[in-house]
N, CA, C and O atoms as a Maestro MAE file, in Angstrom:
{
 s_m_m2io_version
 :::
 2.0.0
}

f_m_ct {
 s_m_title
 :::
 protein
 m_atom[272] {
  # First column is atom index #
  i_m_mmod_type
  r_m_x_coord
  r_m_y_coord
  r_m_z_coord
  i_m_residue_number
  s_m_chain_name
  s_m_pdb_residue_name
  s_m_pdb_atom_name
  i_m_atomic_number
  :::
  1 25 26.608 100.726 11.637 1 A "MET " " N  " 7
  2 3 26.900 101.009 13.024 1 A "MET " " CA " 6
  3 2 25.990 100.120 13.891 1 A "MET " " C  " 6
  4 15 24.780 100.058 13.675 1 A "MET " " O  " 8
  5 25 26.590 99.443 14.864 2 A "ASN " " N  " 7
  6 3 25.796 98.548 15.708 2 A "ASN " " CA " 6
  7 2 25.294 99.258 16.967 2 A "ASN " " C  " 6
  8 15 25.678 100.396 17.237 2 A "ASN " " O  " 8
  9 25 24.440 98.584 17.733 3 A "ALA " " N  " 7
  10 3 23.818 99.181 18.917 3 A "ALA " " CA " 6
  11 2 24.848 99.574 19.966 3 A "ALA " " C  " 6
  12 15 24.705 100.607 20.621 3 A "ALA " " O  " 8
  13 25 25.868 98.771 20.129 4 A "ARG " " N  " 7
  14 3 26.924 99.068 21.104 4 A "ARG " " CA " 6
  15 2 27.621 100.382 20.770 4 A "ARG " " C  " 6
  16 15 27.840 101.217 21.648 4 A "ARG " " O  " 8
  17 25 27.966 100.560 19.509 5 A "THR " " N  " 7
  18 3 28.621 101.784 19.051 5 A "THR " " CA " 6
  19 2 27.709 102.983 19.225 5 A "THR " " C  " 6
  20 15 28.155 104.048 19.653 5 A "THR " " O  " 8
  21 25 26.435 102.820 18.898 6 A "LEU " " N  " 7
  22 3 25.473 103.906 19.074 6 A "LEU " " CA " 6
  23 2 25.350 104.318 20.540 6 A "LEU " " C  " 6
  24 15 25.297 105.507 20.853 6 A "LEU " " O  " 8
  25 25 25.304 103.344 21.425 7 A "LEU " " N  " 7
  26 3 25.190 103.628 22.851 7 A "LEU " " CA " 6
  27 2 26.430 104.359 23.361 7 A "LEU " " C  " 6
  28 15 26.310 105.337 24.099 7 A "LEU " " O  " 8
  29 25 27.595 103.904 22.982 8 A "ILE " " N  " 7
  30 3 28.837 104.553 23.404 8 A "ILE " " CA " 6
  31 2 28.882 105.996 22.905 8 A "ILE " " C  " 6
  32 15 29.274 106.895 23.648 8 A "ILE " " O  " 8
  33 25 28.489 106.219 21.667 9 A "GLU " " N  " 7
  34 3 28.493 107.574 21.109 9 A "GLU " " CA " 6
  35 2 27.527 108.479 21.860 9 A "GLU " " C  " 6
  36 15 27.850 109.637 22.126 9 A "GLU " " O  " 8
  37 25 26.358 107.976 22.204 10 A "LYS " " N  " 7
  38 3 25.371 108.775 22.941 10 A "LYS " " CA " 6
  39 2 25.880 109.080 24.353 10 A "LYS " " C  " 6
  40 15 25.705 110.196 24.842 10 A "LYS " " O  " 8
  41 25 26.497 108.117 25.002 11 A "LEU " " N  " 7
  42 3 27.055 108.353 26.336 11 A "LEU " " CA " 6
  43 2 28.121 109.449 26.285 11 A "LEU " " C  " 6
  44 15 28.168 110.313 27.161 11 A "LEU " " O  " 8
  45 25 28.967 109.415 25.270 12 A "LYS " " N  " 7
  46 3 29.978 110.464 25.105 12 A "LYS " " CA " 6
  47 2 29.310 111.817 24.898 12 A "LYS " " C  " 6
  48 15 29.737 112.824 25.464 12 A "LYS " " O  " 8
  49 25 28.265 111.834 24.088 13 A "GLU " " N  " 7
  50 3 27.542 113.061 23.760 13 A "GLU " " CA " 6
  51 2 26.964 113.734 25.006 13 A "GLU " " C  " 6
  52 15 26.964 114.961 25.098 13 A "GLU " " O  " 8
  53 25 26.476 112.954 25.957 14 A "ILE " " N  " 7
  54 3 25.874 113.528 27.159 14 A "ILE " " CA " 6
  55 2 26.896 113.749 28.282 14 A "ILE " " C  " 6
  56 15 26.545 114.219 29.364 14 A "ILE " " O  " 8
  57 25 28.160 113.406 28.015 15 A "GLY " " N  " 7
  58 3 29.218 113.635 28.993 15 A "GLY " " CA " 6
  59 2 29.432 112.512 29.984 15 A "GLY " " C  " 6
  60 15 30.089 112.706 31.007 15 A "GLY " " O  " 8
  61 25 28.891 111.340 29.699 16 A "ALA " " N  " 7
  62 3 29.060 110.191 30.595 16 A "ALA " " CA " 6
  63 2 30.426 109.549 30.382 16 A "ALA " " C  " 6
  64 15 30.993 109.599 29.290 16 A "ALA " " O  " 8
  65 25 30.936 108.950 31.443 17 A "ASP " " N  " 7
  66 3 32.205 108.217 31.372 17 A "ASP " " CA " 6
  67 2 31.986 106.724 31.164 17 A "ASP " " C  " 6
  68 15 32.927 105.989 30.867 17 A "ASP " " O  " 8
  69 25 30.740 106.278 31.320 18 A "GLY " " N  " 7
  70 3 30.421 104.859 31.169 18 A "GLY " " CA " 6
  71 2 29.043 104.568 31.709 18 A "GLY " " C  " 6
  72 15 28.143 105.407 31.657 18 A "GLY " " O  " 8
  73 25 28.892 103.366 32.228 19 A "LEU " " N  " 7
  74 3 27.628 102.905 32.788 19 A "LEU " " CA " 6
  75 2 27.859 102.433 34.215 19 A "LEU " " C  " 6
  76 15 28.981 102.100 34.596 19 A "LEU " " O  " 8
  77 25 26.784 102.408 35.002 20 A "CYS " " N  " 7
  78 3 26.859 101.770 36.306 20 A "CYS " " CA " 6
  79 2 25.516 101.129 36.626 20 A "CYS " " C  " 6
  80 15 24.474 101.507 36.091 20 A "CYS " " O  " 8
  81 25 25.578 100.162 37.506 21 A "HIS " " N  " 7
  82 3 24.373 99.482 38.003 21 A "HIS " " CA " 6
  83 2 24.274 99.854 39.473 21 A "HIS " " C  " 6
  84 15 24.977 99.279 40.304 21 A "HIS " " O  " 8
  85 25 23.407 100.811 39.808 22 A "PRO " " N  " 7
  86 3 23.346 101.321 41.181 22 A "PRO " " CA " 6
  87 2 23.118 100.246 42.246 22 A "PRO " " C  " 6
  88 15 23.728 100.312 43.313 22 A "PRO " " O  " 8
  89 25 22.272 99.278 41.989 23 A "ALA " " N  " 7
  90 3 21.975 98.249 42.997 23 A "ALA " " CA " 6
  91 2 23.173 97.327 43.243 23 A "ALA " " C  " 6
  92 15 23.381 96.864 44.364 23 A "ALA " " O  " 8
  93 25 23.949 97.065 42.207 24 A "LEU " " N  " 7
  94 3 25.104 96.175 42.338 24 A "LEU " " CA " 6
  95 2 26.390 96.928 42.637 24 A "LEU " " C  " 6
  96 15 27.425 96.323 42.914 24 A "LEU " " O  " 8
  97 25 26.318 98.261 42.578 25 A "GLU " " N  " 7
  98 3 27.480 99.111 42.818 25 A "GLU " " CA " 6
  99 2 28.667 98.738 41.938 25 A "GLU " " C  " 6
  100 15 29.802 98.649 42.406 25 A "GLU " " O  " 8
  101 25 28.388 98.523 40.665 26 A "CYS " " N  " 7
  102 3 29.468 98.252 39.722 26 A "CYS " " CA " 6
  103 2 29.380 99.263 38.587 26 A "CYS " " C  " 6
  104 15 28.349 99.905 38.389 26 A "CYS " " O  " 8
  105 25 30.460 99.393 37.856 27 A "GLY " " N  " 7
  106 3 30.470 100.314 36.739 27 A "GLY " " CA " 6
  107 2 31.520 99.930 35.722 27 A "GLY " " C  " 6
  108 15 32.447 99.173 36.012 27 A "GLY " " O  " 8
  109 25 31.359 100.463 34.526 28 A "CYS " " N  " 7
  110 3 32.336 100.205 33.472 28 A "CYS " " CA " 6
  111 2 32.518 101.479 32.657 28 A "CYS " " C  " 6
  112 15 31.578 102.243 32.437 28 A "CYS " " O  " 8
  113 25 33.740 101.679 32.221 29 A "GLY " " N  " 7
  114 3 34.067 102.850 31.424 29 A "GLY " " CA " 6
  115 2 33.848 102.594 29.948 29 A "GLY " " C  " 6
  116 15 33.669 101.454 29.520 29 A "GLY " " O  " 8
  117 25 33.862 103.655 29.186 30 A "LEU " " N  " 7
  118 3 33.661 103.532 27.747 30 A "LEU " " CA " 6
  119 2 34.811 102.779 27.080 30 A "LEU " " C  " 6
  120 15 34.634 102.202 26.007 30 A "LEU " " O  " 8
  121 25 35.985 102.781 27.708 31 A "ASP " " N  " 7
  122 3 37.134 102.070 27.146 31 A "ASP " " CA " 6
  123 2 37.131 100.581 27.504 31 A "ASP " " C  " 6
  124 15 37.865 99.797 26.903 31 A "ASP " " O  " 8
  125 25 36.313 100.196 28.474 32 A "ASP " " N  " 7
  126 3 36.184 98.794 28.890 32 A "ASP " " CA " 6
  127 2 34.693 98.516 29.074 32 A "ASP " " C  " 6
  128 15 34.236 98.125 30.148 32 A "ASP " " O  " 8
  129 25 33.960 98.732 27.993 33 A "PHE " " N  " 7
  130 3 32.507 98.758 28.037 33 A "PHE " " CA " 6
  131 2 31.890 97.384 28.234 33 A "PHE " " C  " 6
  132 15 32.183 96.447 27.491 33 A "PHE " " O  " 8
  133 25 31.045 97.274 29.230 34 A "GLU " " N  " 7
  134 3 30.271 96.066 29.532 34 A "GLU " " CA " 6
  135 2 31.163 94.818 29.630 34 A "GLU " " C  " 6
  136 15 30.944 93.841 28.913 34 A "GLU " " O  " 8
  137 25 32.173 94.853 30.524 35 A "PRO " " N  " 7
  138 3 33.083 93.711 30.627 35 A "PRO " " CA " 6
  139 2 32.493 92.523 31.395 35 A "PRO " " C  " 6
  140 15 32.907 91.382 31.192 35 A "PRO " " O  " 8
  141 25 31.531 92.795 32.271 36 A "CYS " " N  " 7
  142 3 31.007 91.712 33.109 36 A "CYS " " CA " 6
  143 2 29.714 91.148 32.541 36 A "CYS " " C  " 6
  144 15 29.024 91.787 31.747 36 A "CYS " " O  " 8
  145 25 29.421 89.980 32.956 37 A "GLN " " N  " 7
  146 3 28.176 89.325 32.549 37 A "GLN " " CA " 6
  147 2 27.253 89.173 33.758 37 A "GLN " " C  " 6
  148 15 26.282 88.418 33.713 37 A "GLN " " O  " 8
  149 25 27.566 89.904 34.853 38 A "SER " " N  " 7
  150 3 26.828 89.724 36.094 38 A "SER " " CA " 6
  151 2 25.513 90.478 36.149 38 A "SER " " C  " 6
  152 15 24.713 90.248 37.056 38 A "SER " " O  " 8
  153 25 25.269 91.369 35.205 39 A "CYS " " N  " 7
  154 3 24.013 92.108 35.227 39 A "CYS " " CA " 6
  155 2 23.496 92.307 33.803 39 A "CYS " " C  " 6
  156 15 24.215 92.116 32.822 39 A "CYS " " O  " 8
  157 25 22.269 92.685 33.731 40 A "GLU " " N  " 7
  158 3 21.619 92.970 32.452 40 A "GLU " " CA " 6
  159 2 21.887 94.436 32.103 40 A "GLU " " C  " 6
  160 15 21.621 95.312 32.925 40 A "GLU " " O  " 8
  161 25 22.395 94.718 30.931 41 A "ILE " " N  " 7
  162 3 22.745 96.086 30.553 41 A "ILE " " CA " 6
  163 2 21.528 97.012 30.603 41 A "ILE " " C  " 6
  164 15 21.682 98.220 30.785 41 A "ILE " " O  " 8
  165 25 20.338 96.470 30.445 42 A "THR " " N  " 7
  166 3 19.137 97.306 30.498 42 A "THR " " CA " 6
  167 2 18.873 97.839 31.903 42 A "THR " " C  " 6
  168 15 18.042 98.731 32.076 42 A "THR " " O  " 8
  169 25 19.566 97.308 32.904 43 A "GLU " " N  " 7
  170 3 19.425 97.791 34.279 43 A "GLU " " CA " 6
  171 2 20.485 98.836 34.621 43 A "GLU " " C  " 6
  172 15 20.474 99.384 35.724 43 A "GLU " " O  " 8
  173 25 21.387 99.115 33.705 44 A "CYS " " N  " 7
  174 3 22.460 100.077 33.934 44 A "CYS " " CA " 6
  175 2 22.010 101.489 33.553 44 A "CYS " " C  " 6
  176 15 21.084 101.675 32.764 44 A "CYS " " O  " 8
  177 25 22.691 102.473 34.135 45 A "VAL " " N  " 7
  178 3 22.397 103.879 33.842 45 A "VAL " " CA " 6
  179 2 23.695 104.594 33.472 45 A "VAL " " C  " 6
  180 15 24.791 104.126 33.780 45 A "VAL " " O  " 8
  181 25 23.545 105.740 32.805 46 A "ALA " " N  " 7
  182 3 24.699 106.559 32.457 46 A "ALA " " CA " 6
  183 2 25.409 106.975 33.733 46 A "ALA " " C  " 6
  184 15 24.767 107.281 34.738 46 A "ALA " " O  " 8
  185 25 26.736 106.986 33.691 47 A "ALA " " N  " 7
  186 3 27.517 107.269 34.898 47 A "ALA " " CA " 6
  187 2 28.705 108.169 34.611 47 A "ALA " " C  " 6
  188 15 29.201 108.255 33.487 47 A "ALA " " O  " 8
  189 25 29.142 108.839 35.676 48 A "VAL " " N  " 7
  190 3 30.388 109.602 35.630 48 A "VAL " " CA " 6
  191 2 31.361 108.935 36.599 48 A "VAL " " C  " 6
  192 15 30.955 108.336 37.594 48 A "VAL " " O  " 8
  193 25 32.630 109.048 36.293 49 A "LYS " " N  " 7
  194 3 33.658 108.445 37.136 49 A "LYS " " CA " 6
  195 2 34.276 109.525 38.008 49 A "LYS " " C  " 6
  196 15 34.857 110.491 37.514 49 A "LYS " " O  " 8
  197 25 34.138 109.342 39.310 50 A "ILE " " N  " 7
  198 3 34.682 110.289 40.280 50 A "ILE " " CA " 6
  199 2 35.489 109.493 41.299 50 A "ILE " " C  " 6
  200 15 34.964 108.609 41.975 50 A "ILE " " O  " 8
  201 25 36.773 109.823 41.396 51 A "ASP " " N  " 7
  202 3 37.660 109.125 42.336 51 A "ASP " " CA " 6
  203 2 37.601 107.605 42.175 51 A "ASP " " C  " 6
  204 15 37.437 106.882 43.157 51 A "ASP " " O  " 8
  205 25 37.731 107.128 40.957 52 A "LEU " " N  " 7
  206 3 37.762 105.702 40.612 52 A "LEU " " CA " 6
  207 2 36.432 104.974 40.820 52 A "LEU " " C  " 6
  208 15 36.390 103.745 40.756 52 A "LEU " " O  " 8
  209 25 35.354 105.707 41.064 53 A "VAL " " N  " 7
  210 3 34.041 105.107 41.285 53 A "VAL " " CA " 6
  211 2 33.064 105.651 40.250 53 A "VAL " " C  " 6
  212 15 33.044 106.851 39.976 53 A "VAL " " O  " 8
  213 25 32.262 104.771 39.683 54 A "PHE " " N  " 7
  214 3 31.234 105.200 38.745 54 A "PHE " " CA " 6
  215 2 29.954 105.498 39.510 54 A "PHE " " C  " 6
  216 15 29.435 104.647 40.232 54 A "PHE " " O  " 8
  217 25 29.450 106.723 39.343 55 A "LEU " " N  " 7
  218 3 28.229 107.161 40.004 55 A "LEU " " CA " 6
  219 2 27.181 107.519 38.969 55 A "LEU " " C  " 6
  220 15 27.518 108.065 37.918 55 A "LEU " " O  " 8
  221 25 25.912 107.223 39.240 56 A "PRO " " N  " 7
  222 3 24.857 107.583 38.285 56 A "PRO " " CA " 6
  223 2 24.871 109.083 38.008 56 A "PRO " " C  " 6
  224 15 24.956 109.887 38.936 56 A "PRO " " O  " 8
  225 25 24.788 109.457 36.743 57 A "MET " " N  " 7
  226 3 24.776 110.870 36.378 57 A "MET " " CA " 6
  227 2 23.625 111.595 37.055 57 A "MET " " C  " 6
  228 15 23.761 112.759 37.430 57 A "MET " " O  " 8
  229 25 22.503 110.926 37.213 58 A "GLU " " N  " 7
  230 3 21.332 111.571 37.812 58 A "GLU " " CA " 6
  231 2 21.589 111.966 39.265 58 A "GLU " " C  " 6
  232 15 20.898 112.833 39.799 58 A "GLU " " O  " 8
  233 25 22.577 111.338 39.913 59 A "ASP " " N  " 7
  234 3 22.923 111.684 41.293 59 A "ASP " " CA " 6
  235 2 23.953 112.809 41.357 59 A "ASP " " C  " 6
  236 15 24.219 113.349 42.431 59 A "ASP " " O  " 8
  237 25 24.524 113.157 40.225 60 A "CYS " " N  " 7
  238 3 25.559 114.188 40.160 60 A "CYS " " CA " 6
  239 2 25.007 115.376 39.386 60 A "CYS " " C  " 6
  240 15 25.169 115.461 38.168 60 A "CYS " " O  " 8
  241 25 24.370 116.271 40.079 61 A "ARG " " N  " 7
  242 3 23.695 117.394 39.426 61 A "ARG " " CA " 6
  243 2 24.674 118.265 38.631 61 A "ARG " " C  " 6
  244 15 24.360 118.703 37.523 61 A "ARG " " O  " 8
  245 25 25.832 118.510 39.185 62 A "ASP " " N  " 7
  246 3 26.827 119.308 38.497 62 A "ASP " " CA " 6
  247 2 28.092 118.480 38.352 62 A "ASP " " C  " 6
  248 15 28.948 118.470 39.237 62 A "ASP " " O  " 8
  249 25 28.198 117.793 37.238 63 A "VAL " " N  " 7
  250 3 29.314 116.881 36.998 63 A "VAL " " CA " 6
  251 2 30.645 117.583 37.071 63 A "VAL " " C  " 6
  252 15 31.581 117.056 37.671 63 A "VAL " " O  " 8
  253 25 30.760 118.754 36.482 64 A "SER " " N  " 7
  254 3 32.056 119.453 36.489 64 A "SER " " CA " 6
  255 2 32.469 119.811 37.907 64 A "SER " " C  " 6
  256 15 33.657 119.765 38.227 64 A "SER " " O  " 8
  257 25 31.529 120.161 38.758 65 A "GLU " " N  " 7
  258 3 31.837 120.464 40.154 65 A "GLU " " CA " 6
  259 2 32.263 119.213 40.913 65 A "GLU " " C  " 6
  260 15 33.186 119.261 41.726 65 A "GLU " " O  " 8
  261 25 31.595 118.100 40.649 66 A "ALA " " N  " 7
  262 3 31.903 116.852 41.334 66 A "ALA " " CA " 6
  263 2 33.272 116.323 40.949 66 A "ALA " " C  " 6
  264 15 33.915 115.657 41.760 66 A "ALA " " O  " 8
  265 25 33.729 116.590 39.760 67 A "ARG " " N  " 7
  266 3 35.010 116.069 39.292 67 A "ARG " " CA " 6
  267 2 36.204 116.843 39.824 67 A "ARG " " C  " 6
  268 15 37.338 116.389 39.670 67 A "ARG " " O  " 8
  269 25 35.988 117.988 40.438 68 A "GLN " " N  " 7
  270 3 37.100 118.812 40.930 68 A "GLN " " CA " 6
  271 2 37.658 118.280 42.215 68 A "GLN " " C  " 6
  272 15 38.598 118.855 42.765 68 A "GLN " " O  " 8
  :::
 }
 m_bond[271] {
  # First column is bond index #
  i_m_from
  i_m_to
  i_m_order
  :::
  1 1 2 1
  2 2 3 1
  3 3 4 2
  4 3 5 1
  5 5 6 1
  6 6 7 1
  7 7 8 2
  8 7 9 1
  9 9 10 1
  10 10 11 1
  11 11 12 2
  12 11 13 1
  13 13 14 1
  14 14 15 1
  15 15 16 2
  16 15 17 1
  17 17 18 1
  18 18 19 1
  19 19 20 2
  20 19 21 1
  21 21 22 1
  22 22 23 1
  23 23 24 2
  24 23 25 1
  25 25 26 1
  26 26 27 1
  27 27 28 2
  28 27 29 1
  29 29 30 1
  30 30 31 1
  31 31 32 2
  32 31 33 1
  33 33 34 1
  34 34 35 1
  35 35 36 2
  36 35 37 1
  37 37 38 1
  38 38 39 1
  39 39 40 2
  40 39 41 1
  41 41 42 1
  42 42 43 1
  43 43 44 2
  44 43 45 1
  45 45 46 1
  46 46 47 1
  47 47 48 2
  48 47 49 1
  49 49 50 1
  50 50 51 1
  51 51 52 2
  52 51 53 1
  53 53 54 1
  54 54 55 1
  55 55 56 2
  56 55 57 1
  57 57 58 1
  58 58 59 1
  59 59 60 2
  60 59 61 1
  61 61 62 1
  62 62 63 1
  63 63 64 2
  64 63 65 1
  65 65 66 1
  66 66 67 1
  67 67 68 2
  68 67 69 1
  69 69 70 1
  70 70 71 1
  71 71 72 2
  72 71 73 1
  73 73 74 1
  74 74 75 1
  75 75 76 2
  76 75 77 1
  77 77 78 1
  78 78 79 1
  79 79 80 2
  80 79 81 1
  81 81 82 1
  82 82 83 1
  83 83 84 2
  84 83 85 1
  85 85 86 1
  86 86 87 1
  87 87 88 2
  88 87 89 1
  89 89 90 1
  90 90 91 1
  91 91 92 2
  92 91 93 1
  93 93 94 1
  94 94 95 1
  95 95 96 2
  96 95 97 1
  97 97 98 1
  98 98 99 1
  99 99 100 2
  100 99 101 1
  101 101 102 1
  102 102 103 1
  103 103 104 2
  104 103 105 1
  105 105 106 1
  106 106 107 1
  107 107 108 2
  108 107 109 1
  109 109 110 1
  110 110 111 1
  111 111 112 2
  112 111 113 1
  113 113 114 1
  114 114 115 1
  115 115 116 2
  116 115 117 1
  117 117 118 1
  118 118 119 1
  119 119 120 2
  120 119 121 1
  121 121 122 1
  122 122 123 1
  123 123 124 2
  124 123 125 1
  125 125 126 1
  126 126 127 1
  127 127 128 2
  128 127 129 1
  129 129 130 1
  130 130 131 1
  131 131 132 2
  132 131 133 1
  133 133 134 1
  134 134 135 1
  135 135 136 2
  136 135 137 1
  137 137 138 1
  138 138 139 1
  139 139 140 2
  140 139 141 1
  141 141 142 1
  142 142 143 1
  143 143 144 2
  144 143 145 1
  145 145 146 1
  146 146 147 1
  147 147 148 2
  148 147 149 1
  149 149 150 1
  150 150 151 1
  151 151 152 2
  152 151 153 1
  153 153 154 1
  154 154 155 1
  155 155 156 2
  156 155 157 1
  157 157 158 1
  158 158 159 1
  159 159 160 2
  160 159 161 1
  161 161 162 1
  162 162 163 1
  163 163 164 2
  164 163 165 1
  165 165 166 1
  166 166 167 1
  167 167 168 2
  168 167 169 1
  169 169 170 1
  170 170 171 1
  171 171 172 2
  172 171 173 1
  173 173 174 1
  174 174 175 1
  175 175 176 2
  176 175 177 1
  177 177 178 1
  178 178 179 1
  179 179 180 2
  180 179 181 1
  181 181 182 1
  182 182 183 1
  183 183 184 2
  184 183 185 1
  185 185 186 1
  186 186 187 1
  187 187 188 2
  188 187 189 1
  189 189 190 1
  190 190 191 1
  191 191 192 2
  192 191 193 1
  193 193 194 1
  194 194 195 1
  195 195 196 2
  196 195 197 1
  197 197 198 1
  198 198 199 1
  199 199 200 2
  200 199 201 1
  201 201 202 1
  202 202 203 1
  203 203 204 2
  204 203 205 1
  205 205 206 1
  206 206 207 1
  207 207 208 2
  208 207 209 1
  209 209 210 1
  210 210 211 1
  211 211 212 2
  212 211 213 1
  213 213 214 1
  214 214 215 1
  215 215 216 2
  216 215 217 1
  217 217 218 1
  218 218 219 1
  219 219 220 2
  220 219 221 1
  221 221 222 1
  222 222 223 1
  223 223 224 2
  224 223 225 1
  225 225 226 1
  226 226 227 1
  227 227 228 2
  228 227 229 1
  229 229 230 1
  230 230 231 1
  231 231 232 2
  232 231 233 1
  233 233 234 1
  234 234 235 1
  235 235 236 2
  236 235 237 1
  237 237 238 1
  238 238 239 1
  239 239 240 2
  240 239 241 1
  241 241 242 1
  242 242 243 1
  243 243 244 2
  244 243 245 1
  245 245 246 1
  246 246 247 1
  247 247 248 2
  248 247 249 1
  249 249 250 1
  250 250 251 1
  251 251 252 2
  252 251 253 1
  253 253 254 1
  254 254 255 1
  255 255 256 2
  256 255 257 1
  257 257 258 1
  258 258 259 1
  259 259 260 2
  260 259 261 1
  261 261 262 1
  262 262 263 1
  263 263 264 2
  264 263 265 1
  265 265 266 1
  266 266 267 1
  267 267 268 2
  268 267 269 1
  269 269 270 1
  270 270 271 1
  271 271 272 2
  :::
 }
}
């Protein structure tokens, strides 16, 4: 199992929909993981997708409430 697969599995485990880079306001889903080369993945954080936008999980205290 490679690092990419491990990361995707962990993101699924914590309920994330993908990653986002808060400063660049970009995000990617687990089905289209890390498609861009515009940022360093180490600067990305776990994210949830709400209304077609990826938001940092840390900003969404109650993910299930935010998704409604």
